[in-house]
C-alpha positions in Angstrom: 37.8 -51.4 195.3 34.9 -49.4 196.4 32.9 -47.4 193.9 30.6 -44.6 194.9 27.0 -45.0 193.9 25.0 -41.8 193.4 22.3 -41.1 195.9 19.7 -40.2 193.2 19.9 -42.6 190.3 17.2 -40.6 188.4 19.4 -37.5 188.0 22.3 -39.4 186.7 24.0 -38.6 183.5 21.7 -41.0 181.6 18.7 -38.9 180.5 15.3 -39.9 181.4 13.1 -41.1 178.7 10.3 -38.7 177.6 7.0 -40.3 176.7 6.4 -40.0 173.0 9.8 -38.5 172.4 10.5 -41.0 169.8 7.4 -40.1 167.8 7.0 -36.1 167.7 9.7 -33.8 166.2 9.7 -30.2 164.7 9.3 -30.1 160.9 10.3 -26.9 159.0 7.9 -25.6 156.2 8.9 -26.2 152.6 10.2 -23.4 150.3 7.1 -23.6 148.1 4.8 -23.1 151.0 6.7 -20.1 152.2 6.5 -18.5 148.8 2.8 -19.3 148.5 2.2 -17.7 151.9 4.1 -14.6 151.0 2.4 -14.3 147.7 -1.0 -14.6 149.4 -0.1 -12.0 152.0 1.4 -9.4 149.6 -0.2 -10.3 146.2 -3.8 -10.0 147.2 -3.7 -6.2 147.7 -1.8 -5.8 144.5 -4.3 -8.0 142.6 -7.2 -6.0 144.0 -5.6 -2.8 142.9 -4.9 -4.2 139.4 -8.4 -5.4 139.2 -9.7 -2.0 140.1 -7.4 -0.3 137.5 -8.4 -2.7 134.7 -12.0 -2.2 135.5 -11.6 1.6 135.5 -9.9 1.3 132.1 -12.6 -0.9 130.7 -15.6 1.2 131.9 -16.3 3.9 129.3 -16.0 7.5 130.5 -19.0 9.8 130.6 -20.0 10.9 127.1 -18.4 7.9 125.4 -19.9 6.1 122.4 -18.8 2.7 121.2 -18.2 2.7 117.4 -17.2 -0.2 115.2 -13.9 0.4 113.5 -15.4 -0.7 110.2 -17.6 2.4 110.2 -14.6 4.8 110.6 -12.3 6.4 108.1 -9.0 7.6 109.6 -6.4 9.9 108.1 -3.1 11.2 109.2 -2.3 14.9 109.6 0.6 15.7 107.4 2.4 18.6 105.7 1.7 19.0 102.0 1.5 21.7 99.3 -1.8 23.5 99.7 -3.3 24.9 96.5 -5.8 27.6 97.4 -8.5 27.5 94.8 -12.2 27.2 94.6 -14.0 25.1 92.0 -17.4 26.5 90.9 -19.9 26.0 88.2 -20.7 29.2 86.3 -23.4 30.1 83.7 -22.7 31.9 80.5 -24.5 35.3 80.4 -24.3 38.2 78.0 -21.7 40.8 79.0 -24.1 43.7 78.4 -27.9 43.5 78.8 -30.2 46.4 77.7 -33.9 46.2 78.8 -36.6 47.5 76.5 -39.5 49.4 78.1 -42.7 50.7 76.6 -42.4 54.5 76.7 -46.1 55.0 75.9 -49.0 52.7 76.8 -51.3 51.3 74.1 -52.5 48.2 72.4 -50.2 46.1 70.3 -51.4 46.4 66.7 -48.5 44.6 65.0 -45.5 42.5 66.1 -42.6 42.7 63.7 -39.6 41.1 65.4 -39.3 37.6 66.8 -37.7 36.5 70.0 -34.1 35.5 69.5 -33.7 37.6 66.4 -30.4 39.4 65.7 -31.2 43.1 65.4 -29.6 46.4 64.3 -30.1 49.6 66.1 -33.4 51.2 65.1 -35.1 48.0 63.8 -38.9 48.0 64.4 -40.0 45.6 67.1 -43.7 46.3 67.3 -46.4 49.0 66.7 -48.9 50.3 69.2 -52.2 52.2 68.8 -53.5 54.8 71.3 -56.3 57.0 70.0 -56.5 59.1 73.2 -52.8 59.9 72.9 -53.3 61.0 69.3 -56.1 63.4 70.4 -54.0 64.8 73.2 -51.0 65.2 70.9 -53.1 67.2 68.4 -54.5 69.4 71.1 -51.1 70.0 72.6 -49.6 70.9 69.3 -52.3 73.5 68.7 -51.5 75.1 72.1 -47.8 75.2 71.4 -48.4 76.6 68.0 -50.5 79.4 69.5 -47.8 80.1 72.1 -45.2 80.2 69.4 -47.4 82.8 67.6 -47.5 85.0 70.7 -43.7 84.8 71.0 -43.3 85.8 67.4 -45.6 88.8 68.1 -43.4 89.9 71.0 -40.3 89.7 68.9 -42.1 91.8 66.2 -43.1 94.4 68.8 -39.5 94.6 70.0 -38.3 95.0 66.4 -40.9 97.7 65.7 -39.9 99.6 68.8 -36.3 99.6 67.9 -37.1 100.7 64.3 -39.1 103.7 65.7 -36.4 104.7 68.0 -33.8 104.5 65.3 -36.1 106.6 63.0 -36.4 109.3 65.7 -32.7 109.3 66.2 -32.1 109.7 62.4 -34.6 112.6 62.3 -32.9 114.3 65.3 -29.5 114.0 63.6 -30.9 115.5 60.4 -32.6 118.4 62.2 -29.4 119.1 64.1 -27.4 119.1 60.9 -30.0 121.4 59.2 -30.1 123.8 62.2 -26.3 124.0 62.4 -26.1 124.7 58.7 -28.7 127.5 59.0 -26.9 128.9 62.0 -23.7 129.0 60.0 -25.4 131.0 57.2 -26.9 133.5 59.6 -23.6 134.0 61.3 -22.0 134.8 58.0 -24.8 137.2 57.1 -24.5 138.9 60.5 -20.8 139.4 59.8 -21.8 141.2 56.6 -24.4 143.3 58.5 -27.4 141.6 57.1 -28.6 139.8 60.3 -29.0 141.0 63.9 -27.5 139.3 66.9 -31.0 138.5 68.2 -32.0 136.8 65.0 -28.8 134.8 65.0 -29.3 133.8 68.6 -32.7 132.2 67.8 -30.9 129.9 65.2 -28.3 129.1 67.8 -30.9 128.1 70.3 -32.6 125.9 67.8 -29.3 124.1 67.0 -28.7 123.6 70.8 -32.2 122.1 71.2 -31.6 119.6 68.4 -28.2 118.7 69.9 -29.8 118.0 73.3 -32.6 116.0 71.8 -30.1 113.9 69.8 -28.1 113.3 73.0 -31.3 112.2 74.9 -32.4 109.9 72.1 -29.0 108.3 71.8 -28.9 107.6 75.6 -32.4 106.2 75.6 -31.6 104.0 72.6 -28.6 102.5 74.4 -30.7 101.6 77.4 -33.6 100.4 75.2 -31.2 98.2 73.2 -29.9 96.5 76.4 -33.5 95.8 77.6 -34.5 94.7 74.1 -31.5 92.3 73.9 -32.4 90.8 77.2 -36.0 90.4 76.2 -35.0 89.0 72.9 -32.9 86.3 74.7 -35.9 85.5 76.9 -38.1 85.3 73.8 -35.6 83.0 72.1 -35.5 80.7 75.1 -39.2 80.6 75.3 -39.4 79.8 71.6 -36.8 77.1 72.0 -38.7 75.6 75.0 -41.9 75.6 73.1 -40.2 73.9 70.1 -38.7 71.3 72.4 -42.1 70.7 73.9 -43.5 70.3 70.4 -40.7 67.8 69.6 -41.6 65.8 72.8 -45.3 65.8 71.9 -44.6 64.6 68.4 -42.1 62.0 69.8 -44.8 60.6 72.0 -46.6 59.5 68.9 -43.3 58.1 67.5 -43.0 56.1 70.8 -45.9 54.0 69.7 -43.4 52.4 67.3 -41.2 50.2 69.4 -37.6 50.1 68.1 -34.3 48.4 69.1 -32.2 50.9 71.1 -29.0 49.2 70.0 -27.7 46.2 68.0 -27.8 42.8 69.6 -29.9 39.7 70.1 -33.5 40.1 71.2 -34.5 37.9 74.1 -37.5 37.6 76.4 -39.7 39.2 73.8 -43.2 37.7 74.0 -45.5 40.4 72.7 -48.8 39.3 71.1 -51.2 41.4 68.9 -54.0 42.9 71.0 -51.9 42.9 74.1 -52.3 46.0 76.3 -49.2 47.8 77.6 -48.7 50.5 80.2 -46.0 53.1 80.1 -42.9 51.5 81.7 -43.8 47.9 81.0 -40.8 45.7 80.1 -41.2 44.0 76.8 -37.8 42.3 76.4 -34.1 42.8 76.4 -31.2 43.0 73.9 -28.1 41.0 74.8 -24.7 41.8 73.4 -23.9 39.4 70.6 -20.5 37.6 70.9 -19.6 39.3 74.2 -20.2 37.1 77.3 -19.4 36.9 81.0 -19.7 34.0 83.5 -22.0 34.2 86.5 -21.0 31.9 89.4 -23.1 31.3 92.6 -20.6 30.6 95.5 -21.1 29.4 99.0 -21.2 32.3 101.5 -18.2 30.8 103.4 -16.0 32.4 100.6 -17.7 35.8 100.6 -14.7 37.5 102.3 -12.2 35.7 100.1 -13.5 36.2 96.6 -12.6 39.7 95.5 -12.5 41.7 92.3 -9.3 41.0 90.4 -9.0 37.4 91.5 -7.8 35.1 88.7 -9.6 32.1 87.4 -9.4 29.5 84.6 -11.7 27.1 82.8 -11.2 24.2 80.5 -13.4 24.3 77.3 -12.5 21.2 75.5 -8.8 21.2 75.0 -8.5 25.0 75.5 -7.7 26.6 78.8 -9.5 29.9 79.2 -8.2 32.7 81.5 -10.8 34.7 83.4 -10.9 37.6 86.0 -13.4 38.3 88.7 -15.0 41.6 87.6 -17.8 42.0 90.1 -18.9 40.5 93.5 -22.5 40.9 94.6 -22.5 41.1 98.4 -26.1 40.0 98.8 -26.5 36.5 100.1 -29.4 34.4 98.9 -30.1 30.9 100.1 -26.5 30.7 101.5 -24.9 31.8 98.3 -23.6 35.0 96.7 -22.9 35.8 93.0 -19.7 36.7 91.3 -19.2 37.8 87.7 -16.2 36.8 85.7 -15.0 38.2 82.4 -12.8 36.7 79.7 -9.2 38.0 79.5 -9.3 37.4 75.7 -12.2 37.2 73.3 -14.3 34.2 74.3 -14.4 31.2 72.0 -17.1 30.9 69.5 -20.0 28.6 70.1 -20.9 29.8 73.6 -24.6 30.0 74.3 -26.4 32.0 76.9 -27.3 29.7 79.9 -24.6 27.2 79.2 -22.8 25.8 82.3 -19.0 25.8 82.6 -16.8 24.4 85.4 -14.0 26.8 86.5 -11.5 27.3 89.3 -11.0 30.6 91.1 -7.5 31.0 92.5 -7.7 32.4 96.0 -4.0 32.5 97.0 -0.5 31.2 96.3 0.5 27.5 96.8 2.2 26.9 100.1 3.0 24.1 102.5 0.6 23.5 105.4 -0.8 20.9 107.8 -3.7 19.4 106.0 -6.5 16.9 106.4 -8.9 15.5 103.7 -11.9 17.7 102.8 -14.5 15.1 103.6 -17.6 14.3 105.6 -16.2 15.2 109.0 -16.5 18.9 108.2 -20.3 18.8 107.9 -21.1 18.3 111.6 -17.9 19.9 113.1 -17.7 22.9 110.8 -13.9 22.6 111.0 -13.8 23.6 114.7 -13.2 20.2 116.3 -12.2 16.7 115.3 -11.7 13.2 116.9 -8.0 12.3 117.4 -7.3 8.5 117.8 -5.2 7.4 120.8 -1.9 5.6 120.2 -3.5 2.3 121.2 -6.1 2.7 118.4 -9.0 1.8 120.8 -10.2 5.3 121.8 -10.7 8.7 120.2 -11.2 12.1 121.9 -12.7 15.2 120.5 -10.1 18.0 120.2 -10.8 21.7 119.4 -9.0 22.8 116.3 -8.7 25.8 114.1 -9.1 25.2 110.3 -8.1 27.7 107.6 -8.5 27.6 103.9 -10.1 24.8 102.0 -10.1 23.4 98.5 -12.1 20.4 97.2 -9.4 17.9 98.4 -7.8 19.5 101.5 -8.5 21.5 104.6 -5.7 23.6 106.1 -5.2 23.0 109.9 -3.7 26.1 111.7 -4.0 25.0 115.3 -4.9 22.1 117.6 -3.3 19.2 115.7 0.3 18.0 115.0 1.8 16.2 112.1 1.3 12.5 112.5 -1.9 12.7 114.5 -4.5 10.1 113.5 -7.9 11.7 112.9 -11.3 10.3 112.1 -12.4 11.9 108.9 -15.7 10.1 108.3 -19.1 11.6 109.1 -19.7 12.8 112.7 -23.5 13.0 112.4 -24.0 9.9 114.4 -21.9 11.1 117.4 -21.8 14.8 117.1 -23.1 15.0 120.8 -20.3 12.8 122.1 -16.7 13.8 123.1 -15.2 10.3 123.5 -15.4 7.2 121.2 -14.6 3.6 122.1 -13.4 1.9 119.0 -14.2 -1.8 118.9 
C-alpha cells in the first residue's frame, strides 16, 4: 500500500523545536509585589500630604508661646450663685467733728485743757494775751460811748420838741375856751342892751382866731408826730447797732479765752505756752463721744456701684453689726474713693478712733451666673480677655470676653465664654503680648 509522503517535511504537524524553548517561560508577579507597587505608586503622595499636615500642626502659629503645663492653673466656666458684695477695711471715725479756731490772735499765756480730755460745752481750753487788742478795744468802747451819748441827745431833742408843741396846743385850747366863754357873756349882755354889736364882733373874731390857731397846731402836731416817730425808730436802731458793736468789741477780749464750743472729746490739741496764734488758726477739734462712723477707702472700679443707702455688715467679735452707706465722696485719690458708713443701731462700746474693722458692702441681690475664679488672670487682662484651652489640652487661644460684677472669689462672665470652657486663670504677665499658647 502506497503512503503519500509530504513534500515539505519541515512544515509537518510535528512542531519545530525552538532554541532555548525548554529554558525560558513567562512568570507572573506575586500578589505581595503587586500590593507593594500599588502602595508605592499611590501611598507616596498621601504620605507626603500627611507629612506636610503634621508639620503644619507641629509648627507654632505666629504669636505663639510655649508654656509648661506645670506653670498654669486652669478652671472651668460654670454656673453658680453669685453673691454681689464688696469686702473692705474701714476705719472708725467720730460721727461729728467740730474744729476749733482762734478767733483773735495773741500769745498763749496758759494752757488749761489736755489733748484727749472729755469736755463740757464752755470749758476753758487756753488763755491768750494781746495788749494791742486791749488798747484798741478801750479806744473803740470810748468812741461807741460818745456816739451813744449823741444818740441820747437826739432823742432828748425830739422829746423836747414834742413837749413844746403839746404845750402850745394846750395853750391854744385854753385861749379858745376863754374866748368862747367871753363871747358868750358879751352876747348875753348885748341881748340885755348893755353891749353893742361891734363890741360883740370883736370877741367873736378873737374866738375864731383861737379856733383856727388850734386847728393849725393840731395838724402840725400830727405831722410832727409822724416824723418824730420815724426819727425815733432810726435813733433806736442806731442805738441798738452801737450797743451791738460794743458787745462785739467787748467779745473780742472774751475771745482771748479759748473755750469748748460743745461737749465731746478734745483731739489734735497741741498748744504750748508762749506760742503765737493768728486769727483763724486751727488749734484742735472736738469729736462726738460715743457716736462713730466708719470710713472706707474703696477701689475706683466700684465708684459707680457704691451708692448712698447700700447695706453693709461687719463682724465685731461674735456680734454682727448692720451698717448703711451714708455718704460717697466722688473724688478719686491714688485710685481710691472714700465712703462713709453709719451704724443702724448704737455702736458697741469699746470702739476707738482709728481702729480698723473689716466689713462687707452688699452691692446687689444673689443670682445665678457664669463665673470664673477671681484670681491673678484679671491683673493683666482687666477682665476683657482670657485664654481658652483647646479640647486636646495642648493649645490655648486668647478670646475676647465681657466680665461683669466681681466679689473676692468670683467674676461674673456676661459674654464670650460658655459653660464648660476650660480657661487659664493663672497670671498672664509673662505672656500678655501673646495670643496663642502651646502647652507642653
